[in-house]
PQR file with spaces between the fields and no chain letter, atoms N, CA, C, O and H, PARSE charges and radii, in Angstrom:
ATOM       1  N    MET     1     103.513   88.289   25.253 -0.4000 1.5000
ATOM       2  CA   MET     1     104.902   88.106   25.048 -0.0000 2.0000
ATOM       3  C    MET     1     105.272   87.602   23.735  0.5500 1.7000
ATOM       4  O    MET     1     104.736   86.621   23.220 -0.5500 1.4000
ATOM       5  N    ASN     2     106.204   88.293   23.199 -0.4000 1.5000
ATOM       6  CA   ASN     2     106.818   87.861   21.845 -0.0000 2.0000
ATOM       7  C    ASN     2     107.941   86.829   22.054  0.5500 1.7000
ATOM       8  O    ASN     2     109.076   87.228   22.318 -0.5500 1.4000
ATOM       9  H    ASN     2     106.640   89.090   23.617  0.4000 1.0000
ATOM      10  N    THR     3     107.690   85.634   21.956 -0.4000 1.5000
ATOM      11  CA   THR     3     108.722   84.491   22.297 -0.0000 2.0000
ATOM      12  C    THR     3     109.548   84.380   21.025  0.5500 1.7000
ATOM      13  O    THR     3     110.544   83.661   21.099 -0.5500 1.4000
ATOM      14  H    THR     3     106.769   85.310   21.741  0.4000 1.0000
ATOM      15  N    LYS     4     109.283   84.987   19.860 -0.4000 1.5000
ATOM      16  CA   LYS     4     110.153   84.904   18.686 -0.0000 2.0000
ATOM      17  C    LYS     4     111.295   85.852   18.517  0.5500 1.7000
ATOM      18  O    LYS     4     112.141   85.771   17.626 -0.5500 1.4000
ATOM      19  H    LYS     4     108.473   85.571   19.800  0.4000 1.0000
ATOM      20  N    ASN     5     111.239   86.772   19.470 -0.4000 1.5000
ATOM      21  CA   ASN     5     112.255   87.904   19.498 -0.0000 2.0000
ATOM      22  C    ASN     5     113.403   87.370   20.654  0.5500 1.7000
ATOM      23  O    ASN     5     113.075   87.336   21.840 -0.5500 1.4000
ATOM      24  H    ASN     5     110.551   86.837   20.193  0.4000 1.0000
ATOM      25  N    PRO     6     114.644   86.996   20.258 -0.5600 1.5000
ATOM      26  CA   PRO     6     115.409   86.540   21.214  0.2800 2.0000
ATOM      27  C    PRO     6     115.903   87.581   22.248  0.5500 1.7000
ATOM      28  O    PRO     6     116.278   87.268   23.378 -0.5500 1.4000
ATOM      29  N    ASP     7     115.871   88.912   21.742 -0.4000 1.5000
ATOM      30  CA   ASP     7     116.088   89.822   22.702 -0.0000 2.0000
ATOM      31  C    ASP     7     115.138   90.113   23.822  0.5500 1.7000
ATOM      32  O    ASP     7     115.458   90.769   24.814 -0.5500 1.4000
ATOM      33  H    ASP     7     115.567   89.166   20.824  0.4000 1.0000
ATOM      34  N    ASN     8     114.048   89.636   23.634 -0.4000 1.5000
ATOM      35  CA   ASN     8     112.815   89.750   24.514 -0.0000 2.0000
ATOM      36  C    ASN     8     113.316   88.742   25.717  0.5500 1.7000
ATOM      37  O    ASN     8     113.158   89.121   26.877 -0.5500 1.4000
ATOM      38  H    ASN     8     113.788   89.103   22.829  0.4000 1.0000
ATOM      39  N    GLY     9     113.865   87.579   25.476 -0.4000 1.5000
ATOM      40  CA   GLY     9     114.306   86.678   26.551 -0.0000 2.0000
ATOM      41  C    GLY     9     115.320   87.141   27.253  0.5500 1.7000
ATOM      42  O    GLY     9     115.382   86.937   28.465 -0.5500 1.4000
ATOM      43  H    GLY     9     113.993   87.271   24.533  0.4000 1.0000
ATOM      44  N    PHE    10     116.319   87.877   26.543 -0.4000 1.5000
ATOM      45  CA   PHE    10     117.439   88.512   27.365 -0.0000 2.0000
ATOM      46  C    PHE    10     116.968   89.522   28.270  0.5500 1.7000
ATOM      47  O    PHE    10     117.452   89.610   29.398 -0.5500 1.4000
ATOM      48  H    PHE    10     116.269   88.044   25.558  0.4000 1.0000
ATOM      49  N    GLU    11     116.037   90.312   27.855 -0.4000 1.5000
ATOM      50  CA   GLU    11     115.514   91.428   28.649 -0.0000 2.0000
ATOM      51  C    GLU    11     114.848   90.760   29.887  0.5500 1.7000
ATOM      52  O    GLU    11     115.183   91.099   31.023 -0.5500 1.4000
ATOM      53  H    GLU    11     115.643   90.241   26.939  0.4000 1.0000
ATOM      54  N    MET    12     114.055   89.963   29.698 -0.4000 1.5000
ATOM      55  CA   MET    12     113.264   89.109   30.804 -0.0000 2.0000
ATOM      56  C    MET    12     114.278   88.558   31.710  0.5500 1.7000
ATOM      57  O    MET    12     114.052   88.635   32.917 -0.5500 1.4000
ATOM      58  H    MET    12     113.783   89.688   28.776  0.4000 1.0000
ATOM      59  N    LEU    13     115.380   88.006   31.294 -0.4000 1.5000
ATOM      60  CA   LEU    13     116.433   87.395   32.222 -0.0000 2.0000
ATOM      61  C    LEU    13     116.912   88.515   33.043  0.5500 1.7000
ATOM      62  O    LEU    13     116.860   88.519   34.273 -0.5500 1.4000
ATOM      63  H    LEU    13     115.564   87.944   30.313  0.4000 1.0000
ATOM      64  N    ALA    14     117.428   89.558   32.246 -0.4000 1.5000
ATOM      65  CA   ALA    14     118.025   90.620   32.958 -0.0000 2.0000
ATOM      66  C    ALA    14     117.137   91.282   34.008  0.5500 1.7000
ATOM      67  O    ALA    14     117.652   91.628   35.071 -0.5500 1.4000
ATOM      68  H    ALA    14     117.471   89.554   31.247  0.4000 1.0000
ATOM      69  N    GLU    15     115.960   91.463   33.803 -0.4000 1.5000
ATOM      70  CA   GLU    15     114.970   91.949   34.706 -0.0000 2.0000
ATOM      71  C    GLU    15     114.749   91.046   35.881  0.5500 1.7000
ATOM      72  O    GLU    15     114.527   91.525   36.993 -0.5500 1.4000
ATOM      73  H    GLU    15     115.541   91.182   32.939  0.4000 1.0000
ATOM      74  N    ALA    16     114.805   89.676   35.658 -0.4000 1.5000
ATOM      75  CA   ALA    16     114.643   88.716   36.654 -0.0000 2.0000
ATOM      76  C    ALA    16     115.954   88.723   37.603  0.5500 1.7000
ATOM      77  O    ALA    16     115.806   88.459   38.796 -0.5500 1.4000
ATOM      78  H    ALA    16     114.986   89.287   34.755  0.4000 1.0000
ATOM      79  N    ILE    17     116.997   88.967   37.182 -0.4000 1.5000
ATOM      80  CA   ILE    17     118.329   89.013   37.916 -0.0000 2.0000
ATOM      81  C    ILE    17     118.379   90.145   38.812  0.5500 1.7000
ATOM      82  O    ILE    17     118.850   90.065   39.946 -0.5500 1.4000
ATOM      83  H    ILE    17     117.118   89.181   36.213  0.4000 1.0000
ATOM      84  N    ILE    18     117.824   91.361   38.235 -0.4000 1.5000
ATOM      85  CA   ILE    18     118.030   92.524   39.102 -0.0000 2.0000
ATOM      86  C    ILE    18     116.881   92.489   40.016  0.5500 1.7000
ATOM      87  O    ILE    18     117.020   93.133   41.055 -0.5500 1.4000
ATOM      88  H    ILE    18     117.441   91.426   37.313  0.4000 1.0000
ATOM      89  N    MET    19     115.661   91.803   39.818 -0.4000 1.5000
ATOM      90  CA   MET    19     114.532   91.857   40.746 -0.0000 2.0000
ATOM      91  C    MET    19     114.952   90.873   41.853  0.5500 1.7000
ATOM      92  O    MET    19     114.608   91.091   43.015 -0.5500 1.4000
ATOM      93  H    MET    19     115.547   91.280   38.973  0.4000 1.0000
ATOM      94  N    GLN    20     115.667   89.825   41.532 -0.4000 1.5000
ATOM      95  CA   GLN    20     116.030   88.839   42.624 -0.0000 2.0000
ATOM      96  C    GLN    20     117.080   89.641   43.509  0.5500 1.7000
ATOM      97  O    GLN    20     116.996   89.532   44.732 -0.5500 1.4000
ATOM      98  H    GLN    20     115.947   89.648   40.588  0.4000 1.0000
ATOM      99  N    ALA    21     118.050   90.432   42.951 -0.4000 1.5000
ATOM     100  CA   ALA    21     119.001   91.151   43.735 -0.0000 2.0000
ATOM     101  C    ALA    21     118.248   92.064   44.597  0.5500 1.7000
ATOM     102  O    ALA    21     118.633   92.200   45.758 -0.5500 1.4000
ATOM     103  H    ALA    21     118.118   90.522   41.957  0.4000 1.0000
ATOM     104  N    VAL    22     117.157   92.748   44.151 -0.4000 1.5000
ATOM     105  CA   VAL    22     116.566   93.720   44.906 -0.0000 2.0000
ATOM     106  C    VAL    22     115.848   92.985   46.120  0.5500 1.7000
ATOM     107  O    VAL    22     115.916   93.426   47.267 -0.5500 1.4000
ATOM     108  H    VAL    22     116.844   92.637   43.208  0.4000 1.0000
ATOM     109  N    LYS    23     115.153   91.825   45.778 -0.4000 1.5000
ATOM     110  CA   LYS    23     114.469   91.015   46.909 -0.0000 2.0000
ATOM     111  C    LYS    23     115.554   90.688   48.081  0.5500 1.7000
ATOM     112  O    LYS    23     115.378   90.917   49.277 -0.5500 1.4000
ATOM     113  H    LYS    23     115.098   91.467   44.846  0.4000 1.0000
ATOM     114  N    ASP    24     116.666   90.127   47.514 -0.4000 1.5000
ATOM     115  CA   ASP    24     117.699   89.670   48.383 -0.0000 2.0000
ATOM     116  C    ASP    24     118.285   90.834   49.263  0.5500 1.7000
ATOM     117  O    ASP    24     118.606   90.639   50.435 -0.5500 1.4000
ATOM     118  H    ASP    24     116.809   89.941   46.542  0.4000 1.0000
ATOM     119  N    TYR    25     118.410   92.052   48.643 -0.4000 1.5000
ATOM     120  CA   TYR    25     118.849   93.206   49.464 -0.0000 2.0000
ATOM     121  C    TYR    25     117.942   93.439   50.557  0.5500 1.7000
ATOM     122  O    TYR    25     118.299   93.597   51.724 -0.5500 1.4000
ATOM     123  H    TYR    25     118.149   92.210   47.690  0.4000 1.0000
ATOM     124  N    LYS    26     116.592   93.455   50.079 -0.4000 1.5000
ATOM     125  CA   LYS    26     115.763   93.850   50.997 -0.0000 2.0000
ATOM     126  C    LYS    26     115.459   92.815   52.295  0.5500 1.7000
ATOM     127  O    LYS    26     114.929   93.166   53.349 -0.5500 1.4000
ATOM     128  H    LYS    26     116.302   93.326   49.131  0.4000 1.0000
ATOM     129  N    ASN    27     115.889   91.550   51.986 -0.4000 1.5000
ATOM     130  CA   ASN    27     115.961   90.619   53.028 -0.0000 2.0000
ATOM     131  C    ASN    27     117.293   90.475   53.726  0.5500 1.7000
ATOM     132  O    ASN    27     117.445   89.657   54.633 -0.5500 1.4000
ATOM     133  H    ASN    27     116.320   91.264   51.130  0.4000 1.0000
ATOM     134  N    ALA    28     118.264   91.275   53.297 -0.4000 1.5000
ATOM     135  CA   ALA    28     119.622   90.914   53.773 -0.0000 2.0000
ATOM     136  C    ALA    28     119.666   91.146   55.400  0.5500 1.7000
ATOM     137  O    ALA    28     120.458   90.494   56.080 -0.5500 1.4000
ATOM     138  H    ALA    28     118.140   91.940   52.560  0.4000 1.0000
ATOM     139  N    ASP    29     118.868   92.009   55.930 -0.4000 1.5000
ATOM     140  CA   ASP    29     118.901   92.251   57.304 -0.0000 2.0000
ATOM     141  C    ASP    29     118.322   91.156   58.159  0.5500 1.7000
ATOM     142  O    ASP    29     118.416   91.178   59.387 -0.5500 1.4000
ATOM     143  H    ASP    29     118.225   92.539   55.377  0.4000 1.0000
ATOM     144  N    ASP    30     117.691   90.149   57.450 -0.4000 1.5000
ATOM     145  CA   ASP    30     117.174   89.061   58.180 -0.0000 2.0000
ATOM     146  C    ASP    30     118.108   87.992   58.478  0.5500 1.7000
ATOM     147  O    ASP    30     118.501   87.298   57.540 -0.5500 1.4000
ATOM     148  H    ASP    30     117.615   90.132   56.453  0.4000 1.0000
ATOM     149  N    PRO    31     118.563   87.741   59.788 -0.5600 1.5000
ATOM     150  CA   PRO    31     119.775   86.863   60.087  0.2800 2.0000
ATOM     151  C    PRO    31     119.429   85.477   59.507  0.5500 1.7000
ATOM     152  O    PRO    31     120.375   84.814   59.083 -0.5500 1.4000
ATOM     153  N    LYS    32     118.271   84.998   59.443 -0.4000 1.5000
ATOM     154  CA   LYS    32     117.808   83.764   59.035 -0.0000 2.0000
ATOM     155  C    LYS    32     118.172   83.425   57.629  0.5500 1.7000
ATOM     156  O    LYS    32     118.449   82.295   57.225 -0.5500 1.4000
ATOM     157  H    LYS    32     117.503   85.537   59.788  0.4000 1.0000
ATOM     158  N    LYS    33     118.138   84.661   56.836 -0.4000 1.5000
ATOM     159  CA   LYS    33     118.274   84.557   55.250 -0.0000 2.0000
ATOM     160  C    LYS    33     119.707   84.241   54.921  0.5500 1.7000
ATOM     161  O    LYS    33     119.914   83.698   53.835 -0.5500 1.4000
ATOM     162  H    LYS    33     117.913   85.579   57.164  0.4000 1.0000
ATOM     163  N    HIS    34     120.788   84.524   55.760 -0.4000 1.5000
ATOM     164  CA   HIS    34     122.237   84.378   55.393 -0.0000 2.0000
ATOM     165  C    HIS    34     122.563   84.970   54.077  0.5500 1.7000
ATOM     166  O    HIS    34     123.133   84.273   53.238 -0.5500 1.4000
ATOM     167  H    HIS    34     120.620   84.965   56.642  0.4000 1.0000
ATOM     168  N    ILE    35     122.231   86.268   53.815 -0.4000 1.5000
ATOM     169  CA   ILE    35     122.374   87.095   52.660 -0.0000 2.0000
ATOM     170  C    ILE    35     123.524   88.086   53.014  0.5500 1.7000
ATOM     171  O    ILE    35     123.470   88.802   54.014 -0.5500 1.4000
ATOM     172  H    ILE    35     121.768   86.834   54.497  0.4000 1.0000
ATOM     173  N    ASP    36     124.641   88.087   52.076 -0.4000 1.5000
ATOM     174  CA   ASP    36     125.694   89.038   52.302 -0.0000 2.0000
ATOM     175  C    ASP    36     125.226   90.420   51.532  0.5500 1.7000
ATOM     176  O    ASP    36     125.182   90.490   50.304 -0.5500 1.4000
ATOM     177  H    ASP    36     124.685   87.505   51.264  0.4000 1.0000
ATOM     178  N    LYS    37     124.933   91.345   52.279 -0.4000 1.5000
ATOM     179  CA   LYS    37     124.414   92.714   51.777 -0.0000 2.0000
ATOM     180  C    LYS    37     125.550   93.239   50.972  0.5500 1.7000
ATOM     181  O    LYS    37     125.301   93.715   49.865 -0.5500 1.4000
ATOM     182  H    LYS    37     124.969   91.288   53.277  0.4000 1.0000
ATOM     183  N    LYS    38     126.808   93.200   51.428 -0.4000 1.5000
ATOM     184  CA   LYS    38     127.856   93.851   50.653 -0.0000 2.0000
ATOM     185  C    LYS    38     128.049   93.221   49.397  0.5500 1.7000
ATOM     186  O    LYS    38     128.384   93.936   48.453 -0.5500 1.4000
ATOM     187  H    LYS    38     127.011   92.814   52.328  0.4000 1.0000
ATOM     188  N    GLU    39     127.892   91.982   49.223 -0.4000 1.5000
ATOM     189  CA   GLU    39     127.885   91.331   47.952 -0.0000 2.0000
ATOM     190  C    GLU    39     126.704   91.783   46.822  0.5500 1.7000
ATOM     191  O    GLU    39     126.920   91.841   45.612 -0.5500 1.4000
ATOM     192  H    GLU    39     127.620   91.400   49.990  0.4000 1.0000
ATOM     193  N    ILE    40     125.608   92.042   47.374 -0.4000 1.5000
ATOM     194  CA   ILE    40     124.493   92.587   46.677 -0.0000 2.0000
ATOM     195  C    ILE    40     124.823   94.048   46.241  0.5500 1.7000
ATOM     196  O    ILE    40     124.612   94.479   45.107 -0.5500 1.4000
ATOM     197  H    ILE    40     125.433   91.995   48.357  0.4000 1.0000
ATOM     198  N    GLU    41     125.387   94.791   47.310 -0.4000 1.5000
ATOM     199  CA   GLU    41     125.762   96.258   46.934 -0.0000 2.0000
ATOM     200  C    GLU    41     126.796   96.226   45.772  0.5500 1.7000
ATOM     201  O    GLU    41     126.699   97.030   44.845 -0.5500 1.4000
ATOM     202  H    GLU    41     125.559   94.442   48.231  0.4000 1.0000
ATOM     203  N    ASN    42     127.803   95.278   45.823 -0.4000 1.5000
ATOM     204  CA   ASN    42     128.866   95.203   44.863 -0.0000 2.0000
ATOM     205  C    ASN    42     128.358   95.017   43.456  0.5500 1.7000
ATOM     206  O    ASN    42     128.806   95.613   42.476 -0.5500 1.4000
ATOM     207  H    ASN    42     127.882   94.624   46.575  0.4000 1.0000
ATOM     208  N    PHE    43     127.253   94.017   43.446 -0.4000 1.5000
ATOM     209  CA   PHE    43     126.540   93.811   42.237 -0.0000 2.0000
ATOM     210  C    PHE    43     125.956   95.090   41.577  0.5500 1.7000
ATOM     211  O    PHE    43     126.181   95.431   40.416 -0.5500 1.4000
ATOM     212  H    PHE    43     126.889   93.533   44.241  0.4000 1.0000
ATOM     213  N    PHE    44     125.106   95.813   42.549 -0.4000 1.5000
ATOM     214  CA   PHE    44     124.608   97.033   41.963 -0.0000 2.0000
ATOM     215  C    PHE    44     125.617   98.021   41.521  0.5500 1.7000
ATOM     216  O    PHE    44     125.303   98.849   40.666 -0.5500 1.4000
ATOM     217  H    PHE    44     124.923   95.536   43.493  0.4000 1.0000
ATOM     218  N    GLU    45     126.762   98.003   42.016 -0.4000 1.5000
ATOM     219  CA   GLU    45     127.786   98.920   41.568 -0.0000 2.0000
ATOM     220  C    GLU    45     128.633   98.395   40.520  0.5500 1.7000
ATOM     221  O    GLU    45     129.616   99.068   40.210 -0.5500 1.4000
ATOM     222  H    GLU    45     127.017   97.330   42.711  0.4000 1.0000
ATOM     223  N    SER    46     128.392   97.198   39.865 -0.4000 1.5000
ATOM     224  CA   SER    46     129.137   96.521   39.008 -0.0000 2.0000
ATOM     225  C    SER    46     128.915   97.014   37.649  0.5500 1.7000
ATOM     226  O    SER    46     127.929   97.661   37.296 -0.5500 1.4000
ATOM     227  H    SER    46     127.593   96.651   40.116  0.4000 1.0000
ATOM     228  N    GLU    47     129.899   96.666   36.911 -0.4000 1.5000
ATOM     229  CA   GLU    47     129.683   96.881   35.288 -0.0000 2.0000
ATOM     230  C    GLU    47     128.640   95.923   34.744  0.5500 1.7000
ATOM     231  O    GLU    47     127.934   96.234   33.785 -0.5500 1.4000
ATOM     232  H    GLU    47     130.700   96.140   37.198  0.4000 1.0000
ATOM     233  N    TRP    48     128.543   94.677   35.408 -0.4000 1.5000
ATOM     234  CA   TRP    48     127.475   93.733   34.956 -0.0000 2.0000
ATOM     235  C    TRP    48     126.095   94.382   35.055  0.5500 1.7000
ATOM     236  O    TRP    48     125.309   94.242   34.118 -0.5500 1.4000
ATOM     237  H    TRP    48     129.117   94.425   36.187  0.4000 1.0000
ATOM     238  N    PHE    49     125.747   95.102   36.169 -0.4000 1.5000
ATOM     239  CA   PHE    49     124.615   95.650   36.555 -0.0000 2.0000
ATOM     240  C    PHE    49     124.367   96.676   35.339  0.5500 1.7000
ATOM     241  O    PHE    49     123.305   96.567   34.726 -0.5500 1.4000
ATOM     242  H    PHE    49     126.385   95.215   36.931  0.4000 1.0000
ATOM     243  N    THR    50     125.230   97.604   34.982 -0.4000 1.5000
ATOM     244  CA   THR    50     124.989   98.342   33.860 -0.0000 2.0000
ATOM     245  C    THR    50     124.856   97.691   32.482  0.5500 1.7000
ATOM     246  O    THR    50     124.375   98.310   31.532 -0.5500 1.4000
ATOM     247  H    THR    50     126.093   97.693   35.480  0.4000 1.0000
ATOM     248  N    MET    51     125.240   96.578   32.401 -0.4000 1.5000
ATOM     249  CA   MET    51     125.140   95.818   31.043 -0.0000 2.0000
ATOM     250  C    MET    51     123.664   95.285   31.199  0.5500 1.7000
ATOM     251  O    MET    51     122.970   95.093   30.201 -0.5500 1.4000
ATOM     252  H    MET    51     125.631   96.075   33.172  0.4000 1.0000
ATOM     253  N    LEU    52     123.267   95.085   32.294 -0.4000 1.5000
ATOM     254  CA   LEU    52     121.798   94.457   32.357 -0.0000 2.0000
ATOM     255  C    LEU    52     120.706   95.470   32.209  0.5500 1.7000
ATOM     256  O    LEU    52     119.604   95.080   31.825 -0.5500 1.4000
ATOM     257  H    LEU    52     123.831   95.241   33.105  0.4000 1.0000
ATOM     258  N    THR    53     120.889   96.613   32.450 -0.4000 1.5000
ATOM     259  CA   THR    53     119.912   97.708   32.581 -0.0000 2.0000
ATOM     260  C    THR    53     120.366   99.101   32.169  0.5500 1.7000
ATOM     261  O    THR    53     121.517   99.449   32.433 -0.5500 1.4000
ATOM     262  H    THR    53     121.784   96.930   32.762  0.4000 1.0000
ATOM     263  N    SER    54     119.559   99.887   31.562 -0.4000 1.5000
ATOM     264  CA   SER    54     119.975  101.320   31.165 -0.0000 2.0000
ATOM     265  C    SER    54     119.485  102.264   32.258  0.5500 1.7000
ATOM     266  O    SER    54     119.528  103.478   32.061 -0.5500 1.4000
ATOM     267  H    SER    54     118.624   99.604   31.347  0.4000 1.0000
ATOM     268  N    ILE    55     119.050  101.791   33.335 -0.4000 1.5000
ATOM     269  CA   ILE    55     118.700  102.580   34.442 -0.0000 2.0000
ATOM     270  C    ILE    55     119.912  103.024   35.161  0.5500 1.7000
ATOM     271  O    ILE    55     120.789  102.219   35.473 -0.5500 1.4000
ATOM     272  H    ILE    55     119.015  100.804   33.495  0.4000 1.0000
ATOM     273  N    ASP    56     119.993  104.421   35.463 -0.4000 1.5000
ATOM     274  CA   ASP    56     121.246  105.026   36.079 -0.0000 2.0000
ATOM     275  C    ASP    56     121.421  104.399   37.479  0.5500 1.7000
ATOM     276  O    ASP    56     120.454  104.342   38.239 -0.5500 1.4000
ATOM     277  H    ASP    56     119.281  105.076   35.210  0.4000 1.0000
ATOM     278  N    ARG    57     122.632  103.930   37.835 -0.4000 1.5000
ATOM     279  CA   ARG    57     122.937  103.182   38.975 -0.0000 2.0000
ATOM     280  C    ARG    57     122.601  103.896   40.060  0.5500 1.7000
ATOM     281  O    ARG    57     121.790  103.411   40.848 -0.5500 1.4000
ATOM     282  H    ARG    57     123.417  103.977   37.218  0.4000 1.0000
ATOM     283  N    ASP    58     123.199  105.261   40.308 -0.4000 1.5000
ATOM     284  CA   ASP    58     122.773  105.994   41.248 -0.0000 2.0000
ATOM     285  C    ASP    58     121.451  106.419   41.700  0.5500 1.7000
ATOM     286  O    ASP    58     121.089  106.490   42.874 -0.5500 1.4000
ATOM     287  H    ASP    58     123.858  105.655   39.667  0.4000 1.0000
ATOM     288  N    TYR    59     120.759  106.697   40.656 -0.4000 1.5000
ATOM     289  CA   TYR    59     119.273  106.868   40.706 -0.0000 2.0000
ATOM     290  C    TYR    59     118.519  105.654   41.308  0.5500 1.7000
ATOM     291  O    TYR    59     117.738  105.762   42.254 -0.5500 1.4000
ATOM     292  H    TYR    59     121.052  106.640   39.701  0.4000 1.0000
ATOM     293  N    PHE    60     118.832  104.426   40.648 -0.4000 1.5000
ATOM     294  CA   PHE    60     118.281  103.212   41.072 -0.0000 2.0000
ATOM     295  C    PHE    60     118.537  102.902   42.640  0.5500 1.7000
ATOM     296  O    PHE    60     117.645  102.480   43.376 -0.5500 1.4000
ATOM     297  H    PHE    60     119.466  104.338   39.879  0.4000 1.0000
ATOM     298  N    LEU    61     119.744  103.140   43.025 -0.4000 1.5000
ATOM     299  CA   LEU    61     120.011  102.956   44.532 -0.0000 2.0000
ATOM     300  C    LEU    61     119.401  103.811   45.347  0.5500 1.7000
ATOM     301  O    LEU    61     118.971  103.417   46.431 -0.5500 1.4000
ATOM     302  H    LEU    61     120.468  103.484   42.427  0.4000 1.0000
ATOM     303  N    SER    62     119.261  105.235   44.907 -0.4000 1.5000
ATOM     304  CA   SER    62     118.725  105.985   45.871 -0.0000 2.0000
ATOM     305  C    SER    62     117.076  105.772   45.946  0.5500 1.7000
ATOM     306  O    SER    62     116.456  105.995   46.986 -0.5500 1.4000
ATOM     307  H    SER    62     119.611  105.555   44.027  0.4000 1.0000
ATOM     308  N    LEU    63     116.459  105.330   44.760 -0.4000 1.5000
ATOM     309  CA   LEU    63     115.064  104.721   44.966 -0.0000 2.0000
ATOM     310  C    LEU    63     115.019  103.600   45.664  0.5500 1.7000
ATOM     311  O    LEU    63     114.033  103.464   46.388 -0.5500 1.4000
ATOM     312  H    LEU    63     116.963  105.150   43.915  0.4000 1.0000
ATOM     313  N    MET    64     115.874  102.691   45.648 -0.4000 1.5000
ATOM     314  CA   MET    64     115.676  101.510   46.405 -0.0000 2.0000
ATOM     315  C    MET    64     115.937  101.744   47.926  0.5500 1.7000
ATOM     316  O    MET    64     115.321  101.053   48.737 -0.5500 1.4000
ATOM     317  H    MET    64     116.675  102.801   45.060  0.4000 1.0000
ATOM     318  N    ASN    65     116.760  102.621   48.314 -0.4000 1.5000
ATOM     319  CA   ASN    65     117.007  102.979   49.733 -0.0000 2.0000
ATOM     320  C    ASN    65     115.926  103.843   50.146  0.5500 1.7000
ATOM     321  O    ASN    65     115.690  103.886   51.354 -0.5500 1.4000
ATOM     322  H    ASN    65     117.261  103.182   47.655  0.4000 1.0000
ATOM     323  N    MET    66     115.203  104.563   49.331 -0.4000 1.5000
ATOM     324  CA   MET    66     114.170  105.363   49.743 -0.0000 2.0000
ATOM     325  C    MET    66     112.946  104.301   50.167  0.5500 1.7000
ATOM     326  O    MET    66     112.257  104.411   51.182 -0.5500 1.4000
ATOM     327  H    MET    66     115.394  104.528   48.350  0.4000 1.0000
ATOM     328  N    SER    67     112.844  103.341   49.246 -0.4000 1.5000
ATOM     329  CA   SER    67     111.611  102.292   49.474 -0.0000 2.0000
ATOM     330  C    SER    67     112.022  101.631   50.804  0.5500 1.7000
ATOM     331  O    SER    67     111.155  101.447   51.659 -0.5500 1.4000
ATOM     332  H    SER    67     113.403  103.251   48.422  0.4000 1.0000
ATOM     333  N    LEU    68     113.274  101.273   51.019 -0.4000 1.5000
ATOM     334  CA   LEU    68     113.502  100.533   52.308 -0.0000 2.0000
ATOM     335  C    LEU    68     113.296  101.362   53.429  0.5500 1.7000
ATOM     336  O    LEU    68     112.785  100.874   54.437 -0.5500 1.4000
ATOM     337  H    LEU    68     113.978  101.422   50.325  0.4000 1.0000
ATOM     338  N    LEU    69     113.640  102.612   53.390 -0.4000 1.5000
ATOM     339  CA   LEU    69     113.215  103.518   54.656 -0.0000 2.0000
ATOM     340  C    LEU    69     111.879  103.555   54.694  0.5500 1.7000
ATOM     341  O    LEU    69     111.410  103.497   55.831 -0.5500 1.4000
ATOM     342  H    LEU    69     114.054  103.009   52.571  0.4000 1.0000
ATOM     343  N    SER    70     111.009  103.645   53.685 -0.4000 1.5000
ATOM     344  CA   SER    70     109.459  103.775   53.891 -0.0000 2.0000
ATOM     345  C    SER    70     109.072  102.499   54.378  0.5500 1.7000
ATOM     346  O    SER    70     108.081  102.524   55.107 -0.5500 1.4000
ATOM     347  H    SER    70     111.390  103.693   52.761  0.4000 1.0000
ATOM     348  N    VAL    71     109.618  101.332   54.159 -0.4000 1.5000
ATOM     349  CA   VAL    71     109.010  100.089   54.560 -0.0000 2.0000
ATOM     350  C    VAL    71     109.358   99.877   56.032  0.5500 1.7000
ATOM     351  O    VAL    71     108.554   99.278   56.745 -0.5500 1.4000
ATOM     352  H    VAL    71     110.424  101.312   53.567  0.4000 1.0000
ATOM     353  N    SER    72     110.577  100.360   56.558 -0.4000 1.5000
ATOM     354  CA   SER    72     111.014  100.307   57.826 -0.0000 2.0000
ATOM     355  C    SER    72     110.303  101.224   58.797  0.5500 1.7000
ATOM     356  O    SER    72     110.318  100.994   60.007 -0.5500 1.4000
ATOM     357  H    SER    72     111.230  100.847   55.979  0.4000 1.0000
ATOM     358  N    GLU    73     109.656  102.305   58.246 -0.4000 1.5000
ATOM     359  CA   GLU    73     109.081  103.328   59.226 -0.0000 2.0000
ATOM     360  C    GLU    73     107.724  102.896   59.782  0.5500 1.7000
ATOM     361  O    GLU    73     107.129  103.614   60.586 -0.5500 1.4000
ATOM     362  H    GLU    73     109.644  102.492   57.263  0.4000 1.0000
């Protein structure tokens, strides 16, 4: 890890934010977790999400939903 490059820290933070949102989204159906699934969906559809990553939003959501389907089957 290159700690001298400040961009690296920003990239790591952006990745951590997105990964936490993915984890929360996957756990949103668990009533014990008290997670608002719609709020997470709003994040994935937000301008902030597009600022954090260059991944196409629709492609990302379709991949995530496919992974959730394969987990529940």
